[in-house]
A tleap script that builds the chain and sets N, CA, C and O, in Angstrom:
source leaprc.protein.ff14SB
mol = sequence {
  NMET LYS PRO SER GLU ARG PHE ALA LYS LYS
  VAL TRP ARG LYS PRO PRO LYS LYS ASP SER
  LYS GLY HIE LYS VAL PRO ILE LYS SER GLY
  LEU GLY LYS CYS ALA ILE CYS LYS GLU GLN
  ILE THR SER THR LYS LYS ARG LEU MET LYS
  ASN ASN THR SER PRO THR LYS SER HIE THR
  LYS THR ASN ARG PRO TYR GLY GLY TYR ILE
  CYS THR LYS CYS MET ARG LYS GLN ILE ILE
  GLU THR ASN ARG GLU LEU GLN THR GLU CALA
}
set mol.1.N position { -131.081 11.468 -37.556 }
set mol.1.CA position { -130.830 10.445 -37.729 }
set mol.1.C position { -128.855 10.800 -38.046 }
set mol.1.O position { -128.516 11.908 -38.463 }
set mol.2.N position { -128.147 10.055 -37.858 }
set mol.2.CA position { -126.362 10.348 -38.658 }
set mol.2.C position { -126.477 10.154 -40.041 }
set mol.2.O position { -127.304 9.457 -40.629 }
set mol.3.N position { -125.463 10.913 -40.563 }
set mol.3.CA position { -125.450 10.971 -41.676 }
set mol.3.C position { -124.804 9.635 -42.258 }
set mol.3.O position { -125.189 9.309 -43.381 }
set mol.4.N position { -124.117 9.044 -41.793 }
set mol.4.CA position { -123.473 7.827 -41.390 }
set mol.4.C position { -124.545 6.694 -41.121 }
set mol.4.O position { -124.097 5.562 -40.939 }
set mol.5.N position { -125.243 6.791 -41.099 }
set mol.5.CA position { -127.052 5.995 -40.993 }
set mol.5.C position { -127.699 6.452 -42.210 }
set mol.5.O position { -128.484 5.625 -42.672 }
set mol.6.N position { -127.579 7.640 -42.917 }
set mol.6.CA position { -128.498 7.858 -44.366 }
set mol.6.C position { -127.912 7.309 -45.124 }
set mol.6.O position { -128.499 6.616 -45.955 }
set mol.7.N position { -126.637 7.413 -45.115 }
set mol.7.CA position { -125.723 7.014 -46.613 }
set mol.7.C position { -125.151 5.610 -46.499 }
set mol.7.O position { -124.571 5.048 -47.428 }
set mol.8.N position { -125.339 5.117 -45.375 }
set mol.8.CA position { -125.166 3.096 -45.314 }
set mol.8.C position { -125.994 3.025 -46.233 }
set mol.8.O position { -127.047 3.536 -46.614 }
set mol.9.N position { -124.748 1.730 -46.683 }
set mol.9.CA position { -125.387 0.525 -47.840 }
set mol.9.C position { -126.334 -0.278 -47.172 }
set mol.9.O position { -126.089 -0.885 -46.130 }
set mol.10.N position { -127.528 -0.287 -47.829 }
set mol.10.CA position { -128.560 -1.032 -47.769 }
set mol.10.C position { -128.381 -2.446 -48.612 }
set mol.10.O position { -127.582 -2.590 -49.538 }
set mol.11.N position { -129.148 -3.310 -48.185 }
set mol.11.CA position { -129.228 -4.544 -49.039 }
set mol.11.C position { -130.604 -5.051 -48.350 }
set mol.11.O position { -130.720 -5.170 -47.131 }
set mol.12.N position { -131.650 -5.339 -49.296 }
set mol.12.CA position { -132.845 -5.233 -49.574 }
set mol.12.C position { -133.024 -6.860 -49.710 }
set mol.12.O position { -132.667 -7.564 -50.654 }
set mol.13.N position { -133.797 -7.324 -48.278 }
set mol.13.CA position { -134.084 -8.793 -48.158 }
set mol.13.C position { -135.634 -8.826 -47.864 }
set mol.13.O position { -136.045 -7.901 -47.163 }
set mol.14.N position { -136.686 -9.896 -48.363 }
set mol.14.CA position { -137.746 -10.456 -48.628 }
set mol.14.C position { -138.159 -11.260 -47.673 }
set mol.14.O position { -137.788 -12.311 -48.196 }
set mol.15.N position { -138.577 -11.544 -46.809 }
set mol.15.CA position { -138.803 -13.016 -45.995 }
set mol.15.C position { -140.030 -13.325 -46.812 }
set mol.15.O position { -140.531 -12.692 -47.742 }
set mol.16.N position { -140.422 -14.548 -46.188 }
set mol.16.CA position { -141.990 -15.121 -47.140 }
set mol.16.C position { -143.314 -14.547 -46.347 }
set mol.16.O position { -143.489 -14.086 -45.219 }
set mol.17.N position { -143.873 -14.712 -47.094 }
set mol.17.CA position { -145.007 -13.903 -47.060 }
set mol.17.C position { -145.455 -12.622 -46.080 }
set mol.17.O position { -146.383 -12.589 -45.271 }
set mol.18.N position { -144.390 -11.472 -46.455 }
set mol.18.CA position { -143.952 -10.270 -45.565 }
set mol.18.C position { -143.135 -9.328 -46.761 }
set mol.18.O position { -142.509 -9.776 -47.722 }
set mol.19.N position { -143.309 -8.119 -46.453 }
set mol.19.CA position { -143.061 -7.383 -47.359 }
set mol.19.C position { -141.300 -7.132 -47.423 }
set mol.19.O position { -140.761 -7.587 -46.414 }
set mol.20.N position { -140.333 -6.500 -48.415 }
set mol.20.CA position { -139.061 -6.360 -48.489 }
set mol.20.C position { -139.115 -5.501 -47.632 }
set mol.20.O position { -140.050 -4.725 -47.436 }
set mol.21.N position { -137.550 -5.619 -46.733 }
set mol.21.CA position { -137.295 -4.571 -45.983 }
set mol.21.C position { -135.720 -4.347 -45.935 }
set mol.21.O position { -135.188 -5.454 -45.855 }
set mol.22.N position { -134.910 -3.465 -45.952 }
set mol.22.CA position { -133.876 -2.635 -46.019 }
set mol.22.C position { -132.834 -2.771 -44.852 }
set mol.22.O position { -133.212 -2.369 -43.751 }
set mol.23.N position { -131.522 -3.307 -44.964 }
set mol.23.CA position { -130.971 -3.781 -44.142 }
set mol.23.C position { -129.849 -3.115 -44.180 }
set mol.23.O position { -129.127 -3.299 -45.161 }
set mol.24.N position { -129.449 -2.242 -43.204 }
set mol.24.CA position { -128.016 -1.793 -43.143 }
set mol.24.C position { -126.729 -2.392 -43.034 }
set mol.24.O position { -126.477 -3.172 -42.115 }
set mol.25.N position { -126.100 -2.158 -43.694 }
set mol.25.CA position { -124.874 -2.987 -44.086 }
set mol.25.C position { -123.701 -2.538 -43.431 }
set mol.25.O position { -123.478 -1.419 -43.894 }
set mol.26.N position { -122.742 -2.860 -42.504 }
set mol.26.CA position { -122.168 -2.567 -42.352 }
set mol.26.C position { -120.410 -2.069 -43.220 }
set mol.26.O position { -120.055 -3.171 -43.639 }
set mol.27.N position { -119.758 -1.481 -43.460 }
set mol.27.CA position { -119.254 -0.886 -44.149 }
set mol.27.C position { -117.710 -1.804 -43.486 }
set mol.27.O position { -117.405 -1.868 -42.295 }
set mol.28.N position { -117.150 -2.258 -44.332 }
set mol.28.CA position { -115.649 -3.128 -44.565 }
set mol.28.C position { -114.790 -2.486 -44.524 }
set mol.28.O position { -114.786 -1.597 -45.375 }
set mol.29.N position { -113.648 -2.534 -43.604 }
set mol.29.CA position { -112.575 -2.217 -43.515 }
set mol.29.C position { -111.431 -2.988 -44.258 }
set mol.29.O position { -111.226 -4.198 -44.170 }
set mol.30.N position { -110.657 -2.008 -45.070 }
set mol.30.CA position { -109.412 -2.782 -45.431 }
set mol.30.C position { -108.840 -3.146 -44.607 }
set mol.30.O position { -109.178 -3.318 -43.436 }
set mol.31.N position { -107.200 -3.437 -45.474 }
set mol.31.CA position { -106.120 -3.424 -44.431 }
set mol.31.C position { -105.703 -3.274 -43.295 }
set mol.31.O position { -105.963 -2.107 -43.006 }
set mol.32.N position { -105.029 -3.929 -42.168 }
set mol.32.CA position { -105.371 -2.764 -40.999 }
set mol.32.C position { -104.624 -2.256 -40.848 }
set mol.32.O position { -103.773 -2.207 -41.737 }
set mol.33.N position { -104.386 -1.351 -39.309 }
set mol.33.CA position { -103.458 -0.367 -39.716 }
set mol.33.C position { -102.690 -0.262 -37.785 }
set mol.33.O position { -103.374 -0.059 -36.782 }
set mol.34.N position { -101.094 -0.486 -37.814 }
set mol.34.CA position { -100.822 -0.313 -36.859 }
set mol.34.C position { -101.136 0.374 -35.208 }
set mol.34.O position { -101.395 1.575 -35.130 }
set mol.35.N position { -101.101 -0.236 -34.315 }
set mol.35.CA position { -102.055 0.838 -33.337 }
set mol.35.C position { -100.939 1.486 -32.487 }
set mol.35.O position { -101.143 1.864 -31.334 }
set mol.36.N position { -99.426 1.624 -33.286 }
set mol.36.CA position { -98.502 2.455 -32.665 }
set mol.36.C position { -98.365 4.013 -33.359 }
set mol.36.O position { -98.745 5.093 -32.907 }
set mol.37.N position { -97.616 3.666 -34.739 }
set mol.37.CA position { -97.700 4.624 -36.195 }
set mol.37.C position { -98.440 4.586 -36.666 }
set mol.37.O position { -98.444 5.191 -37.738 }
set mol.38.N position { -99.401 4.002 -36.334 }
set mol.38.CA position { -100.964 4.000 -37.510 }
set mol.38.C position { -100.268 4.025 -39.021 }
set mol.38.O position { -100.880 4.784 -39.772 }
set mol.39.N position { -99.316 3.475 -39.533 }
set mol.39.CA position { -99.373 2.542 -40.792 }
set mol.39.C position { -99.587 1.790 -41.150 }
set mol.39.O position { -99.069 0.875 -40.509 }
set mol.40.N position { -100.259 1.386 -42.115 }
set mol.40.CA position { -100.638 0.012 -43.108 }
set mol.40.C position { -99.970 -1.317 -42.423 }
set mol.40.O position { -98.798 -1.073 -42.139 }
set mol.41.N position { -100.286 -2.401 -42.137 }
set mol.41.CA position { -100.033 -3.590 -41.878 }
set mol.41.C position { -99.963 -4.320 -43.500 }
set mol.41.O position { -100.963 -4.251 -44.214 }
set mol.42.N position { -99.225 -4.723 -43.787 }
set mol.42.CA position { -99.050 -5.023 -45.055 }
set mol.42.C position { -99.322 -6.698 -45.009 }
set mol.42.O position { -99.954 -7.231 -45.921 }
set mol.43.N position { -98.907 -7.307 -44.121 }
set mol.43.CA position { -98.818 -8.773 -43.813 }
set mol.43.C position { -99.925 -9.344 -43.042 }
set mol.43.O position { -99.730 -10.346 -42.354 }
set mol.44.N position { -101.671 -8.485 -43.141 }
set mol.44.CA position { -102.733 -9.316 -43.189 }
set mol.44.C position { -103.508 -8.511 -44.432 }
set mol.44.O position { -103.458 -7.435 -45.028 }
set mol.45.N position { -104.291 -9.822 -44.416 }
set mol.45.CA position { -104.599 -9.982 -45.781 }
set mol.45.C position { -106.615 -9.484 -45.947 }
set mol.45.O position { -107.336 -9.789 -44.997 }
set mol.46.N position { -107.128 -8.895 -46.956 }
set mol.46.CA position { -108.180 -8.516 -46.739 }
set mol.46.C position { -109.456 -9.776 -46.470 }
set mol.46.O position { -109.565 -10.815 -47.122 }
set mol.47.N position { -110.106 -9.446 -45.628 }
set mol.47.CA position { -111.315 -10.335 -45.450 }
set mol.47.C position { -112.356 -10.405 -46.765 }
set mol.47.O position { -113.328 -9.650 -46.806 }
set mol.48.N position { -112.066 -11.422 -47.896 }
set mol.48.CA position { -112.949 -11.135 -48.830 }
set mol.48.C position { -114.227 -12.332 -48.340 }
set mol.48.O position { -114.134 -13.413 -47.759 }
set mol.49.N position { -115.365 -11.594 -48.855 }
set mol.49.CA position { -116.690 -12.463 -49.059 }
set mol.49.C position { -117.001 -12.913 -50.267 }
set mol.49.O position { -117.574 -12.338 -51.192 }
set mol.50.N position { -116.447 -14.312 -50.159 }
set mol.50.CA position { -116.748 -14.981 -51.647 }
set mol.50.C position { -117.517 -16.889 -51.342 }
set mol.50.O position { -117.035 -17.931 -50.898 }
set mol.51.N position { -119.050 -16.435 -51.943 }
set mol.51.CA position { -119.741 -17.663 -51.614 }
set mol.51.C position { -120.037 -17.667 -50.682 }
set mol.51.O position { -120.474 -18.786 -50.414 }
set mol.52.N position { -120.106 -16.779 -49.577 }
set mol.52.CA position { -120.420 -16.895 -48.343 }
set mol.52.C position { -119.455 -17.442 -47.321 }
set mol.52.O position { -119.954 -18.021 -46.357 }
set mol.53.N position { -118.176 -17.342 -47.393 }
set mol.53.CA position { -116.976 -18.217 -46.527 }
set mol.53.C position { -116.050 -17.171 -46.578 }
set mol.53.O position { -116.142 -16.285 -47.428 }
set mol.54.N position { -115.166 -17.204 -45.738 }
set mol.54.CA position { -114.209 -16.131 -45.847 }
set mol.54.C position { -112.980 -16.686 -45.140 }
set mol.54.O position { -113.173 -17.804 -44.665 }
set mol.55.N position { -112.039 -16.293 -44.997 }
set mol.55.CA position { -110.824 -17.094 -44.965 }
set mol.55.C position { -110.196 -17.285 -43.129 }
set mol.55.O position { -110.671 -16.591 -42.230 }
set mol.56.N position { -109.508 -17.939 -42.976 }
set mol.56.CA position { -109.885 -18.099 -41.032 }
set mol.56.C position { -108.962 -17.338 -40.883 }
set mol.56.O position { -108.412 -16.714 -41.790 }
set mol.57.N position { -108.664 -17.302 -39.612 }
set mol.57.CA position { -107.983 -16.404 -39.024 }
set mol.57.C position { -106.797 -16.418 -38.752 }
set mol.57.O position { -106.194 -15.406 -38.394 }
set mol.58.N position { -106.042 -18.045 -38.930 }
set mol.58.CA position { -104.612 -17.912 -39.673 }
set mol.58.C position { -104.053 -17.364 -40.837 }
set mol.58.O position { -102.856 -17.111 -40.981 }
set mol.59.N position { -104.973 -17.177 -41.696 }
set mol.59.CA position { -104.883 -17.253 -43.181 }
set mol.59.C position { -104.806 -15.515 -43.354 }
set mol.59.O position { -104.242 -14.788 -44.172 }
set mol.60.N position { -105.809 -15.215 -41.960 }
set mol.60.CA position { -105.922 -13.560 -42.377 }
set mol.60.C position { -103.968 -12.623 -41.256 }
set mol.60.O position { -103.022 -11.921 -41.614 }
set mol.61.N position { -104.281 -13.074 -40.348 }
set mol.61.CA position { -103.226 -12.582 -39.118 }
set mol.61.C position { -101.931 -13.423 -39.666 }
set mol.61.O position { -101.926 -14.468 -40.317 }
set mol.62.N position { -100.725 -12.553 -39.148 }
set mol.62.CA position { -99.709 -13.328 -38.924 }
set mol.62.C position { -99.635 -14.163 -37.814 }
set mol.62.O position { -100.427 -13.840 -36.928 }
set mol.63.N position { -98.766 -15.375 -37.515 }
set mol.63.CA position { -98.944 -15.860 -36.373 }
set mol.63.C position { -97.649 -14.995 -35.632 }
set mol.63.O position { -96.567 -14.813 -36.190 }
set mol.64.N position { -97.871 -14.682 -34.756 }
set mol.64.CA position { -96.480 -13.856 -33.866 }
set mol.64.C position { -97.585 -13.116 -32.614 }
set mol.64.O position { -98.807 -13.010 -32.512 }
set mol.65.N position { -96.631 -12.779 -31.941 }
set mol.65.CA position { -97.031 -11.664 -30.629 }
set mol.65.C position { -97.946 -10.882 -31.262 }
set mol.65.O position { -97.588 -10.795 -32.437 }
set mol.66.N position { -99.202 -10.112 -31.028 }
set mol.66.CA position { -99.478 -9.056 -31.416 }
set mol.66.C position { -99.530 -9.240 -32.990 }
set mol.66.O position { -98.716 -8.487 -33.526 }
set mol.67.N position { -100.370 -10.157 -34.057 }
set mol.67.CA position { -100.212 -10.209 -34.688 }
set mol.67.C position { -101.160 -9.938 -35.675 }
set mol.67.O position { -101.946 -10.850 -35.933 }
set mol.68.N position { -101.293 -8.557 -36.474 }
set mol.68.CA position { -102.332 -7.920 -37.085 }
set mol.68.C position { -102.920 -6.259 -36.265 }
set mol.68.O position { -103.778 -5.378 -36.309 }
set mol.69.N position { -101.688 -6.732 -35.564 }
set mol.69.CA position { -102.658 -5.014 -34.397 }
set mol.69.C position { -101.278 -4.120 -34.297 }
set mol.69.O position { -101.364 -2.970 -33.869 }
set mol.70.N position { -99.854 -4.724 -34.745 }
set mol.70.CA position { -98.787 -3.973 -34.391 }
set mol.70.C position { -98.290 -4.583 -35.650 }
set mol.70.O position { -98.530 -5.738 -36.003 }
set mol.71.N position { -97.330 -3.410 -36.526 }
set mol.71.CA position { -96.733 -3.569 -37.486 }
set mol.71.C position { -95.017 -3.857 -36.459 }
set mol.71.O position { -94.507 -3.275 -35.502 }
set mol.72.N position { -94.507 -5.370 -37.545 }
set mol.72.CA position { -93.023 -5.573 -37.578 }
set mol.72.C position { -91.967 -5.104 -37.053 }
set mol.72.O position { -91.075 -5.715 -36.466 }
set mol.73.N position { -92.119 -3.441 -37.374 }
set mol.73.CA position { -90.714 -2.554 -37.271 }
set mol.73.C position { -91.389 -1.965 -35.831 }
set mol.73.O position { -90.424 -1.423 -35.292 }
set mol.74.N position { -92.583 -1.792 -34.915 }
set mol.74.CA position { -92.686 -1.054 -33.776 }
set mol.74.C position { -92.899 -2.669 -32.763 }
set mol.74.O position { -92.559 -2.664 -31.580 }
set mol.75.N position { -93.491 -3.961 -33.421 }
set mol.75.CA position { -92.922 -5.100 -32.074 }
set mol.75.C position { -91.479 -5.115 -32.220 }
set mol.75.O position { -91.055 -5.182 -31.067 }
set mol.76.N position { -90.143 -5.079 -33.313 }
set mol.76.CA position { -89.161 -5.112 -32.578 }
set mol.76.C position { -88.739 -4.007 -32.181 }
set mol.76.O position { -87.528 -4.225 -32.229 }
set mol.77.N position { -88.890 -2.545 -31.673 }
set mol.77.CA position { -88.931 -1.796 -31.291 }
set mol.77.C position { -89.182 -1.838 -29.374 }
set mol.77.O position { -88.526 -1.485 -28.395 }
set mol.78.N position { -90.491 -2.474 -29.622 }
set mol.78.CA position { -90.834 -2.833 -28.572 }
set mol.78.C position { -90.215 -3.948 -27.590 }
set mol.78.O position { -90.109 -3.897 -26.365 }
set mol.79.N position { -89.735 -5.245 -28.717 }
set mol.79.CA position { -88.556 -6.434 -27.834 }
set mol.79.C position { -87.508 -5.556 -27.461 }
set mol.79.O position { -87.414 -5.417 -26.242 }
set mol.80.N position { -86.942 -5.116 -27.935 }
set mol.80.CA position { -85.672 -4.701 -27.986 }
set mol.80.C position { -85.621 -3.361 -26.743 }
set mol.80.O position { -84.522 -3.310 -26.190 }
set mol.81.N position { -86.503 -2.445 -26.316 }
set mol.81.CA position { -86.556 -1.975 -25.313 }
set mol.81.C position { -87.511 -2.677 -24.059 }
set mol.81.O position { -87.400 -2.014 -23.028 }
set mol.82.N position { -88.097 -3.442 -23.965 }
set mol.82.CA position { -88.016 -4.145 -22.794 }
set mol.82.C position { -86.467 -5.341 -22.464 }
set mol.82.O position { -86.270 -5.702 -21.303 }
set mol.83.N position { -85.648 -5.759 -23.443 }
set mol.83.CA position { -84.633 -6.737 -23.431 }
set mol.83.C position { -83.610 -5.405 -22.836 }
set mol.83.O position { -82.993 -5.623 -21.794 }
set mol.84.N position { -83.443 -3.988 -23.541 }
set mol.84.CA position { -82.767 -3.702 -22.584 }
set mol.84.C position { -83.009 -2.881 -21.237 }
set mol.84.O position { -82.112 -2.444 -20.517 }
set mol.85.N position { -84.535 -2.735 -20.999 }
set mol.85.CA position { -85.065 -2.753 -19.752 }
set mol.85.C position { -84.656 -4.237 -18.266 }
set mol.85.O position { -84.246 -4.179 -17.107 }
set mol.86.N position { -85.013 -5.218 -19.079 }
set mol.86.CA position { -84.702 -6.203 -18.243 }
set mol.86.C position { -83.211 -6.339 -17.841 }
set mol.86.O position { -82.842 -6.527 -16.682 }
set mol.87.N position { -82.257 -6.207 -19.088 }
set mol.87.CA position { -80.983 -6.432 -18.678 }
set mol.87.C position { -80.204 -4.986 -17.698 }
set mol.87.O position { -79.184 -4.733 -17.056 }
set mol.88.N position { -80.991 -4.594 -17.965 }
set mol.88.CA position { -80.350 -3.308 -16.672 }
set mol.88.C position { -80.521 -3.235 -15.217 }
set mol.88.O position { -79.906 -2.537 -14.410 }
set mol.89.N position { -81.646 -4.242 -14.990 }
set mol.89.CA position { -82.256 -4.709 -13.853 }
set mol.89.C position { -81.233 -5.220 -13.060 }
set mol.89.O position { -80.703 -4.773 -12.042 }
set mol.90.N position { -80.962 -6.705 -14.003 }
set mol.90.CA position { -80.561 -7.807 -13.642 }
set mol.90.C position { -78.909 -7.067 -13.250 }
set mol.90.O position { -78.006 -7.775 -12.804 }
savepdb mol mol.pdb
quit
């Protein structure tokens, strides 16, 4: 048994006419990290489970290419590099 499984958070549920059983709950990650520079993305909001509802995808991630995956600094660098490459080819 892995230590991550041993120390995982458990939620006990009791189905009708049966004994209670422990279900492992996955660890929820907080704010996202950039795939390139590994810095915390400030634009993404934490998914909060409140009253069994979660925020919509449009509220959680920014509405731009690679939103919630790459930070704005890395995105700007990527756009500038690709535009320069295209200009030198032409």
